[in-house]
Each structure stands twice: as structure tokens, then as C-alpha cells.
C-alpha positions in Angstrom: -58.9 -44.6 99.7 -55.6 -44.6 101.8 -52.1 -42.7 101.0 -49.6 -45.1 99.6 -45.8 -43.5 100.5 -43.4 -44.5 98.7 -38.8 -44.4 99.1 -38.1 -42.9 95.4 -34.1 -43.5 97.1 -33.0 -44.1 99.6 -28.5 -43.7 100.6 -26.3 -43.5 103.9 -26.9 -40.0 103.7 -30.0 -38.7 101.8 -33.6 -40.2 101.7 -36.4 -39.5 98.8 -40.0 -40.5 99.6 -42.8 -39.5 97.6 -46.3 -39.6 98.8 -49.8 -39.8 97.5 -53.8 -39.2 99.3 -56.9 -38.2 97.6 -58.2 -35.3 98.1 -61.7 -34.6 100.7 -62.7 -32.1 97.6 -63.5 -32.4 94.9 -62.8 -35.8 94.5 -60.9 -36.5 91.7 -58.1 -34.0 93.5 -54.3 -36.1 94.6 -52.3 -34.4 97.3 -48.3 -35.0 96.2 -45.1 -35.0 98.8 -42.0 -34.6 98.0 -40.0 -35.6 101.5 -36.0 -35.2 100.6 -34.6 -36.4 104.0 -31.0 -35.5 104.5 -29.7 -38.2 107.2 -27.1 -38.7 110.0 -26.7 -42.0 110.8 -30.1 -42.9 109.0 -32.0 -40.3 111.3 -33.5 -37.0 109.7 -31.5 -34.0 110.1 -32.7 -32.1 108.0 -36.2 -32.4 105.9 -37.8 -30.3 102.7 -41.6 -30.7 101.8 -42.9 -29.8 98.8 -46.3 -30.4 98.3 -49.1 -30.2 95.1 -52.3 -30.7 94.1 -53.4 -32.1 91.0 -55.7 -34.8 89.1 -55.1 -38.0 88.2 -54.6 -36.1 84.7 -51.9 -34.1 85.3 -50.2 -36.7 87.8 -50.3 -39.0 84.0 -48.5 -35.9 82.6 -46.1 -35.8 85.1 -45.4 -39.5 85.1 -44.9 -38.8 81.4 -42.5 -35.9 81.3 -40.2 -37.7 84.1 -39.5 -40.8 81.6 -39.3 -38.7 78.1 -35.1 -38.4 79.4 
């Protein structure tokens, strides 16, 4: 399985990307990255990355929590 990347939000000054890729071990663990970029002239000038390691069940709980509001 490969890395999946999706731009969640993009404006001329800001971009938020989520990346998901499988871990080598254990087999049921995923590497999740939220990448926040401040942009100037559509180029990144500041980047913050937030990393998590989660199972499919944990990812489902996060998705459920985000849609409750």
C-alpha cells in the first residue's frame, strides 16, 4: 500500500495537507501527518508537521469525533 495525500484546505496564504501511509510493523498501524504550511506567493515559508501513529479503529474514532460538531 502506498502513501495517500490530500489537501484539506488551501488559500493563497495557507495550506493544510493530510498524509496517511502504512507502517512496516505492526501491520495494522498507520502513520498520519497533518502538514500546515504558511504560503507567500504560493510557496511555503513556514511548515509545521504533526505526526501520529494510529490503528484503523483509532482513525475511525478520530473521524467520528470530527463530524460530531
